[in-house]
Each structure stands twice: as structure tokens, then as C-alpha cells.
C-alpha positions, -999 to 999 in steps of 0.1 A, spaced: -867 10 -396 -875 41 -417 -864 37 -453 -833 56 -462 -820 79 -493 -803 57 -521 -780 71 -548 -799 51 -585 -776 31 -599 -796 32 -633 -782 71 -635 -747 64 -629 -735 60 -667 -760 91 -674 -740 111 -652 -764 141 -650 -758 169 -624 -785 161 -607 -771 129 -602 -743 141 -596 -757 172 -568 -774 140 -552 -734 121 -547 -721 154 -531 -749 152 -506 -737 116 -494 -702 124 -497 -708 152 -473 -727 130 -450 -699 102 -452 -670 130 -438 -694 136 -415 -698 100 -401 -662 97 -402 -654 128 -380 -678 113 -357 -665 82 -356 -631 91 -351 -642 111 -319 -665 81 -308 -636 61 -310 -614 85 -285 -644 87 -261 -644 47 -261 -606 47 -259 -606 66 -231 -634 47 -213 -610 13 -219 -580 33 -205 -599 45 -174 -611 4 -172 -574 -6 -176 -563 22 -150 -589 7 -126 -575 -26 -130 -538 -9 -124 -557 12 -93 -573 -17 -80 -539 -39 -79 -520 -12 -61 -548 -1 -38 -544 -36 -25 -508 -35 -18 -512 -5 1 -535 -17 21 -510 -46 31 -481 -21 34 -501 -3 68 -492 -30 91 -450 -28 78 -451 12 85 -444 9 121 -459 39 132 -445 56 167 -483 58 178 -497 25 166 -509 11 197 -544 -3 191 -544 -2 155 -549 -46 157 -583 -40 140 -574 -20 118 -548 -40 110 -572 -71 103 -600 -51 86 -579 -37 61 -562 -72 51 -596 -80 46 -605 -55 27 -574 -61 5 -586 -92 0 -620 -79 -14 -602 -58 -39 -577 -83 -60 -604 -105 -60 -628 -68 -74 -589 -66 -97 -600 -99 -115 -636 -88 -121 -621 -53 -135 -596 -70 -158 -622 -93 -175 -643 -60 -183 -617 -39 -197 -609 -78 -218 -648 -70 -229 -647 -39 -235 -619 -39 -259 -633 -72 -275 -673 -59 -278 -671 -23 -278 -636 -9 -292 -631 -33 -316 -664 -32 -337 -661 5 -340 -626 7 -357 -631 -21 -379 -661 2 -391 -638 38 -394 -607 12 -413 -630 -11 -434 -665 7 -443 -650 43 -441 -620 34 -456 -636 16 -484 -657 47 -492 -631 72 -490 -611 50 -516 -640 42 -544 -642 81 -538 -607 88 -555 -614 59 -579 -643 78 -591 -629 110 -588 -600 98 -616 -618 78 -634 -643 107 -640 -614 127 -651 -602 101 -673 -637 104 -688 -637 142 -694 -601 143 -709 -612 119 -735 -643 138 -745 -625 167 -751 -600 148 -772 -631 131 -792 -647 164 -794 -617 178 -816 -620 154 -842 -616 171 -880 -642 167 -909 -618 151 -932 -618 110 -937 -581 110 -940 -582 108 -905 -603 76 -900 -575 58 -881 -579 85 -854 -609 89 -850 -610 51 -846 -582 54 -816 -604 82 -800 -638 65 -801 -621 35 -787 -606 55 -757 -639 69 -751 -656 37 -748 -631 23 -718 -630 53 -699 -665 60 -703 -669 22 -687 -642 25 -660 -662 55 -649 -695 37 -652 -683 10 -631 -663 30 -603 -694 51 -604 -716 18 -596 -695 5 -574 -692 38 -553 -732 50 -549 -733 11 -536 -706 17 -512 -722 50 -505 -763 34 -504 -743 3 -476 -729 30 -461 -765 41 -447 -771 8 -429 -740 3 -420 -734 34 -396 -765 24 -375 -747 -7 -366 -719 11 -363 -733 31 -338 -752 2 -318 -727 -21 -317 -700 -13 -294 -728 1 -268 -747 -31 -270 -709 -42 -262 -702 -21 -230 -733 -27 -217 -731 -62 -220 -696 -59 -202 -710 -39 -174 -740 -60 -166 -718 -89 -165 -690 -70 -144 -721 -60 -120 -737 -99 -119 -704 -115 -107 -696 -88 -78 -735 -91 -68 -724 -128 -69 -690 -119 -48 -706 -99 -22 -725 -122 -3 -745 -116 31 -714 -123 49 -696 -93 29 -728 -71 44 -722 -85 80 -687 -76 70 -695 -41 62 -721 -38 88 -689 -43 116 -668 -21 98 -698 3 97 -702 4 133 -667 8 143 -661 40 122 -689 51 139 -674 45 173 -647 60 164 -665 91 150 -681 93 186 -649 89 206 -633 120 182 -664 143 181 -662 141 223 -624 145 222 -631 176 200 -654 189 224 -629 184 252 -600 200 232 -621 231 226 -629 237 261 -593 231 273 -578 250 244 -608 281 250 -596 275 291 -560 283 280 -571 308 260 -585 327 287 -555 334 309 -541 364 319 -518 378 298 -487 373 316 -486 336 307 -470 352 270 -454 382 289 -416 366 290 -402 388 325 -443 397 337 -435 401 376 -398 414 375 -407 425 412 -414 398 428 -413 364 410 -428 334 421 -393 313 424 -390 271 435 -353 277 449 -359 235 450 -357 222 418 -339 194 411 -344 195 369 -351 221 346 -364 228 311 -369 251 289 -352 278 260 -322 296 267 -293 316 245 -261 297 245 -233 321 240 -206 309 213 -177 326 201 -171 330 163 -137 346 167 -112 364 186 -138 390 198 -168 384 185 -197 361 202 -230 348 188 -259 339 207 -286 308 199 -317 293 211 -318 262 220 -335 239 246 -319 236 273 -325 199 298 -314 178 329 -308 145 329 -294 128 361 -261 151 367 -258 163 329 -268 197 311 -282 185 276 -288 208 247 -318 196 217 -322 218 187 -352 218 166 -360 192 148 -334 170 166 -345 133 177 -326 137 211 -306 158 232 -265 159 233 -246 167 262 -235 202 270 -219 200 305 -216 179 331 -228 193 362 -213 175 390 -190 197 412 -195 222 389 -207 262 399 -228 287 384 -235 322 392 -253 352 378 -229 371 349 -226 406 337 -229 397 292 -227 420 265 -251 441 284 -274 413 282 -301 405 311 -300 371 332 -272 358 320 -252 326 342 -220 314 342 -213 276 346 -179 265 357 -155 236 359 -146 218 392 -118 229 380 -123 265 376 -119 268 342 -149 288 327 -176 270 310 -205 285 293 -225 314 297 -265 310 288 -292 337 293 -326 328 302 -356 351 291 -367 365 329 -356 368 364 -372 338 373 -361 313 350 -326 329 356 -329 318 393 -343 287 391 -318 276 363 -291 288 392 -309 272 421 -316 238 399 -281 236 386 -266 243 422 -289 218 436 -280 193 409 -239 200 417 -242 190 448 -253 152 435 -289 153 455 -303 134 422 -282 107 437 -303 105 472 -335 85 477 -358 118 480 -337 147 462 -371 166 464 -370 167 500 -331 171 502 -332 200 488 -360 215 502 -343 211 539 -309 223 522 -322 256 510 -340 261 541 -310 252 563 -289 280 540 -316 306 550 -325 293 586 -287 301 592 -289 336 586 -298 351 626 -329 378 617 -325 413 624 -356 415 646 -342 385 669 -310 412 684 -328 422 709 -344 386 721 -311 370 726 -289 363 752 -257 375 754 -240 348 761 -199 345 770 -179 355 739 -140 351 737 -140 381 713 -150 415 721 -139 449 715 -113 459 739 -127 483 751 -161 465 759 -143 437 777 -136 428 814 -109 402 819 -126 379 849 -111 344 861 -95 339 828 -125 343 814 -138 371 791 -171 391 799 -188 411 774 -207 443 787 -238 452 786 -253 474 753 -268 500 761 -292 493 734 -304 474 700 -286 494 673 -312 493 640 -298 471 607 -295 504 585 -272 517 614 -249 493 613 -248 491 574 -259 514 549 -290 500 527 -275 482 494 -241 484 507 -220 451 480 -210 424 490 -175 408 478 -176 368 478 -138 364 470 -110 382 483 -97 406 460 -93 437 472 -103 452 503 -131 476 505 -107 508 510 -82 495 481 -114 491 458 -124 528 465 -83 539 462 -81 526 436 -113 540 420 -99 573 432 -71 574 411 -42 567 437 -12 539 429 -21 509 412 -22 480 445 -20 442 430 -59 433 430 -57 398 444 -38 416 474 -11 389 475 25 402 487 50 398 468 77 388 496 60 356 509 78 356 541 70 379 572 100 382 592 82 396 620 71 358 623 99 347 631 101 371 667 64 366 672 52 347 705 22 336 693 15 315 655 -12 297 651 -30 281 623 -66 281 612 -81 262 578 -108 284 569 -132 293 540 -140 333 531 -176 341 525 -181 375 518 -171 413 534 -187 447 533 -178 479 541 -199 485 575 -209 516 593 -198 512 633 -172 494 650 -189 499 685 -205 469 688 -203 434 679 -235 432 661 -227 446 630 -203 414 625 -238 394 634 -258 418 606 -231 411 581 -230 369 586 -269 376 582 -266 392 549 -235 375 536 -252 341 541 -285 353 529 -266 367 498 -251 333 488 -284 319 492 -307 342 472 -280 337 441 -271 302 447 -235 309 455 -220 278 478 -187 270 464 -154 284 486 -120 280 487 -103 270 516 -75 292 532 -52 292 558 -54 316 589 -27 322 608 -28 342 637 6 358 653 8 386 679 15 413 652 -8 402 619 -35 380 607 -27 367 573 -46 348 552 -26 318 534 -32 299 503 -23 262 511 -13 253 477 9 280 469 18 292 503 13 328 487 -6 353 515 -38 366 504 -40 390 527 -28 407 555 -42 426 588 -24 444 615 -45 431 647 -40 469 655 -66 471 633 -85 447 639 -115 466 660 -142 439 668 -146 404 664 -168 377 671 -183 344 663 -219 338 655 -239 329 685 -256 295 671 -236 288 640 -197 283 661 -183 281 626 -190 310 614 -167 339 628 -159 377 616 -141 406 623 -144 445 616 -111 456 600 -102 498 603 -77 512 576 -73 545 566 -83 562 529 -64 578 510 -90 612 517 -74 610 551 -105 591 564 -110 560 578 -135 530 563 -146 502 579 -145 462 567 -164 437 579 -145 404 568 -168 368 574 -154 333 575 -163 298 581 -136 274 599 -133 239 602 -132 240 641 -150 268 666 -149 301 657 -145 309 697 -108 296 693 -100 321 660 -116 347 686 -95 333 713 -63 336 693 -71 372 682 -80 381 717 -43 370 732 -25 385 700 -40 422 707 -34 415 747 5 403 735 5 437 720 -10 458 747 16 438 776 49 442 753 51 478 763 53 465 797 79 439 803 69 432 839 35 423 825 45 404 797 64 379 818 32 377 839 13 368 809 39 342 793 34 328 832 -2 321 827 0 308 791 15 276 782 39 274 760 55 251 733 85 226 746 111 250 729 95 278 748 90 296 715 52 298 708 24 303 724 4 268 730 -33 273 725 -47 235 729 -28 208 750 -44 182 735 -49 174 696 -79 184 681 -88 169 645 -111 202 636 -78 227 649 -56 248 624 -40 217 608 -50 211 575 -62 180 564 -45 160 539 -77 145 526 -96 174 523 -100 192 488 -89 225 482 -125 236 477 -157 227 497 -193 237 506 -203 262 525 
């Protein structure tokens, strides 16, 4: 070890400037050592604090590893191996935490404590002696100044003696303090070397002991365990890479699709619509009233579940019930100048909710699905097949336009009176000269009315500004006096399907074409709900009566009915053409289509008989002959059309509801 510089104790009493200059060098070195020692102590305390934090961190880590099993992950299938592995790692971390705790204690005792003792003992001692030496030097300087001012007169001998004693005492005190101070500074040169190395020896021994015990802990069993865990991680990584590659390929395929996928209404003209759905899901806009006249639209996720329409907002865990779809009705509506809106109506006829789809395809598929669900198809064994069959039946019930020329003219009890001949109590139609085109019968784009609200001519008259007509066609007087004197009164249960304006009444083909278009429109727009009414045929009028209120919904004079016929295949369908006068002086033709509980031919026969009674009433002899050929009731007042009771005749059934399916 090289020699160190020293302060000479022999020169302490003389206190020469050279000695003082050398002393200042030692003092500067002591000050630098003090600053460095403080910085070194902060660094060592930081190491010790980090080790303590390591102990706390490993303890927390062990608890978190055990807490993985208690998380109850929703997608935790196959985590058994991970849980067992983490349990083992938790045990290892606990053992390591013991070693970290021992290391922290060793660092505190062998690294931090020695440097603290050096700073508090040695450096503090030097600083204290420096202060004492400064005080003693100042006292000596003051006494020497007083001694130097002594006068030459002998009469002051006592004062001189006192000053001399004071100088001797202060000089002795300075000498002793300087000796102690010099010794401390000289010793500090050795102690600082020890103080710098001793803490690092303790740090090194602590780390060596930590690693040695750690090596003993991680034996061959631990190595094999770590190897197996590494293999498991590697296999998971391989699976991840394979899955990532598959997802990348799928992502490229999904991104490379046609732009029409992102366009809400890409195929407006002819979308591919599935009308056989029994369940549906997707986003719709829900209309809600916020005031008397204000409304808001909210985009929500809707889905069907059994016979219910459910709604689930974003972020919600589950959906809530919005509407019971059993026996409800649905139809497209116009709402606030928005496209693709439809309304769900409850079975009691009250307006339900109004929804808006994002495209024509979505709109019609939602209508089809809700209509299929409302008929409780989902309760059948094979709901998909039932839905397909019902929709095919609805479309096949329509007579194609091109089939008019191919069908055989069968016996029909109702034809235009100008084209019919009565032979052997049978009505035989005359052959048509040619098959008219559909455009010759009904103008393309003619609107269809699905409820008895206004006859076509009354609707036109109302729009032309004529007098206001009762929009429901209901008469204020519910009794018709002419019915009391009528020779014919026959009641039928019917359901109104639709009406539309036509161009001609020269052939029954116009009725068949109207039936085709009405049924096709109902099938396309999923309008299957109808309301039962009573159709009363008399020898003067044809009346449509509400069975609940007995209010006459519509009244047609038999003289205005120019054509009537039943469907050639679906015998329950019946229709007739009505000629009415317009306010402008012209005439309008409208065809009305009904579905009857009984055969439509019976209704046609009753209408034909009523028209014949009107014709023969002008000739009493012909009327009497007609009455003899037709059976009457027991009182001889009304014509009896059926001698045998018929469950499907005009008498209303008590068990049948007011509404049914078309």
C-alpha cells in the first residue's frame, strides 16, 4: 500500500503558514470525501431499497400466480396445465422470496451499515475537531493581541502577569486541539480506504451467498421442469403462428370481396330475398316518440327468439323483450319520409312498433320472418320446410297470366248475363273469341287496396274535390227497408282480399287476373291477415256487414255488378266487377276479390239468382214461374238455396274468431 501524506504533529505548536497551507489541503480532501460518502450512501441505500422492493414484489407475484385459478375466465377451457404450472412457479417464487429477504438483511448489515458508521463517526469527528480548532485559534489570536498591547510601565505588573497566563492557556488549548485535529485528518486517510471497500465486500458476499443458495435450490428437477414448460410454450407458439397464418388468409379473402358487401342497398332492383326465414337478426332503427309530435330513431340490434322479438343495445349482456310476435301482423309503411320502414301490429289491432331496415332486402326478409313467426311455424317439427311450403302455396295459388289460353272452360254458375244461357237449370258460358292480354284487362301499375276503406271511384271523386264521403263506406242507417221486401236473402262468411280498378268487364278473365295480382301482392308483401265479414246477397243489393257491430261496410247494387266468377282451381276465391258512375260523367270499373268459407260458386249462384229476380220482376207471370221452380222457406217469404244444412254455408260459426289467415 503506498504511503499517505501526513500532517507533522511537531509543527502543530509553531502553527506556521506552511503548516496552515498543508492543513487546508487536508480539509479540502475531507470535504470532498464527505460529499462523495453521502452520494455513495444514497446509491447503496437505493440498492438496499430495490432489494426490499424485490422481496415485496416476489411476494405479490406469488399471490397473483395463485389468483389465476380464481379468475373464472369465460374462455378458460384448456387452462388446467397453465394453472398447475403457475402453482409450481408460485412455490418457487416463495422460496426465492426467502432468499431475497436474507439478501436484503445482509446488504443492510454488511453494506449500508459500515458506510453509515464511517460517515457518522469519522467524518463527523473531523468536522467537530475542525470547529474546536478554529475556536482555539481565535482565542489564541485574541490573547496575543491583548499581550501585544501591554505598556512598558512597571506599575502594571499584575496585569502583565494575567495576560501572560491567558496567552499560555490559549496557546496550550490551541496546541492540544491542533494535535487532535491533525491526528484525525491523518487517520482519515486510512479510514476512507477501509470505508470504501468494506461495504462492497459485504455486498459481494451477500450476492454470492444468494446465488449459491439459489443454485442449490434449482436442482436437476427444476431444470427438467423448466425444460418441459419451455416445450409447452414452444408448442403453443407454433399453434399461434399457424392460427395467425390462417387468420391472415381469411382476412385477405374477406377483404377481397366485392364492394357491394359494404354498400347498404347494393342491389335495389332485384335483391335475392329469402322469404322462408323463421329467425332473423340484425341492426334496425327503432322509432320512439319523445313528445306529442317529435320522434327519435335509435339504431339497435334486434333478433328473434322463439315467438318474441328481442332487442340488445351495444354493451348489454343480454337482450330484452320488445314485442310478442305470435298472431301479430306486419306490413311495410311510409314513415317520416324514410325508406324501408315496416310496422308490427298486435293481434288486437293496436299499432305496435315501427322499425327501419337498411336495405330493401333486409326490409322484406324481416317482414317475411316476422310473418312466418306470427303463424307459429317455429313450433312445428320442421319449421324451415313448413315455411317453404306455405310460401310456395301462396305463390302457386295465383293463376299465371299465360295459363288463360291453356285452361279448359269449366261449368261456372256465374258469367256476364249477356254471355250466359240457362239450359236445364245449368249455366253454360259462351266461348270467348280470343284470350285477352293482361294489359288489356288491367292497366300496369294499378294500385291494390287491401281493405274496404273507399271504393276506387269514391276515392277518385274525393281527390277531385267532390263532397266528402264516409271513408269507411259505413252507412249511418244500419237497416235497409228493401231487405224486408226482398225475395232473396242469403248470408255468407267472407274475407276481403283486395280490390283494384280494371279496364274492361267483357270477360271473366279480368276477375282471374285481378285475383292473380292481389294474391301475388299479398304474398310478396307478406300481408296475410284478413278480417271476416258477412256478405248478404238479396234480390236488390250485395251488402258487406261487420259481424261485430252489424254495421254495413259496403253496399253494391246488383244492377251495378256486371261480372262475377269463382276461381277455377281455388274454389273458395270469388270476385265481381262493379260499374259505378264518376262525378265527371264517365264510368269506372273495379274488381273486388274475396275468400269464402263455402264454395265461391254458391255466392256466384246467389248473385246470378238475384239478378234474374230483378229481370223477371218486370213480368209477374215470369216471376211466378221462377218462384215455382225455386224452393222457398216455410213461410214462403225467402228463397231457400240449400235444403240440407251445410257447416260451411253462410251461417257464422260461434267458435270462429273475427280474424283468420288468407
